[in-house]
N, C-alpha and C positions, 0 to 999 in steps of 0.2 A: 535446793540449789541446782541439781542436775536438770530439772525441768526448765528452769530459767535459761540455762546455757543451751539447752536443746531448742528452745524457742528462738533464741538469738541466732543460732546456727541455721535453723529452718528459715528464718526471716532473711538472713544473708543469702542463702541459696536461692530463695524466691526472688529477691531483688536482682541478683545476678542473672537469673533466668529471664526476668522481665527486661533487663537492660540488653541482653543478647537478642531476645526476640525483637525488641524495638530497633536495634541496630540492623537486624536482618531485614525487617520491613522497610526501613529507610534505604538500605542498599538496593532492595528490589524496586522500590519506587524510583530511585535515581537511575537504575538500569532501564526501567520502562520509559522514563522521560528521555534518556539518551537515545533509545531505539526509535521513539516517536520523532525526535529531532532528525535522526538520520533518514527516516522514511519521508518526512516532509521535505527535507533538503533534496532527496533524490527526485521527487515529483516536481519540485520547484525548478530544479536544473533541467529536467526533461521538457517542461513547458517553455523555459527560456530558450532552449535549443530549437524547439519548434517555432517559436516566435522569430528567432534570429534567421532561421532557414525558410521562414514563411511556408512551412509544411512541406518543403521539398527535400527533406533528408532522404538518403537512400543508403541502406534500407530505411523504412519509415522509422521515425524516432521512437515510437512505442516498441517496435521490434528490437531496437538497440538496448532498451532498458528491461526487456522481458527476460524471464527465466527460460530454461530449456523447454518446459512444457508449453508455455504460452507461445514461444517461438515455433514449436512444432505445429500447434494449432493454426498459427498464422501462415505457416508454410503450406498446410492443407489448402488454405484459401488460394494461394498462388498456384499450386499444382492444379486445382480445380479450374482456375481461370485459363491456365496454359492449355489444358485439355479441352475445355468446352467453350472457350472464348466468351464466357459470361461469368459474372461475379456471383459468389455465394455469400458475400460480405453483408454488412449491415447498411451499406450504401451511404455512409456519412463518416466524417472525421470523428472518431470516438473521443479523442482528447477534448474536442470542442463541442460535441453533440450538435454538429452542424455540417451541412454540405459546403457552405461558404463561410469558413471561420472568420470571426473578427479577432485578429491577433492582438488588438489594442485594448480589448475589454478588460475590466478589472476582474481579478481572481482572488479568492480567499482560500488558503490552505489550512486544514485543521484535521484533527484526529477524531474518529468516532469512538463510541464506547466499545465497539467490536474490534478496534485496532486497525480500522481501514483509514486510509488518507482520503479525506473528502475535499474535492475541489469545487467550490461554489463559484459559478460564472455569473457575470453581470446580467446575462440574458435570462437568468433564472434557473438554469440547469445545475444539477449536482452530479459529479462523476466520482465514483468510489474506486480506489485502488487497493488491492490486497498485495502486500509485499512480503517477500521472504528476505531475511537479513542475517548476516553474520556480524562479527564485531566491527567491521569497518565499512561495509556497503550493503545495499539492498537491490533486489531485482523485483520487477513486477510479476506477480503470479497470475493476476487476473484483473479485469476491469468490469465495472457494472454501472448502469445508470440509476440504480437504486440499491439500497443497502441489502435488501432481501430477495431481489429478483434474479433473473437470468444474468449470466456473465458472457463476456465476449468469447472465452474459450469454449464454453458450453455451446453457444450458437455456432461457432465454426466447426466444432467436432460433429454436431448433429447435421448441419446443412452442407458441409463441404466434402462429404465422403462420396 
């Protein structure tokens, strides 16, 4: 009889452990989904502001949503221009991957497997945003035109010194 009671006890402990593990996975998935929603909402809001202002925000809309590191890299660009009267930038609007953005084009916002926000533009371009978030808001840490390639901050740090 003691063996039977031991098996019941072990089964109960195992089931409790499985239930706890399942609950933890569910909570983690819910938190991941919430962060993804905040990231997409941040990028959607930034694009809408840029559309509303027709790209004329000052400072530029990307800088308004950038974290301190990306803002510092963008400041290097401004300092370089002030000193040399020439740009070290990428020479196009990064948000729209274009020199003459079509603010009316369709956009699709989604998350990649790497946790980046992907903006797919009707013109065929994809822009990837890496964001850092706390419980209530996010800031853009970097921007790239492909998931694995160079980033805006890397370009600015290398070119604008």
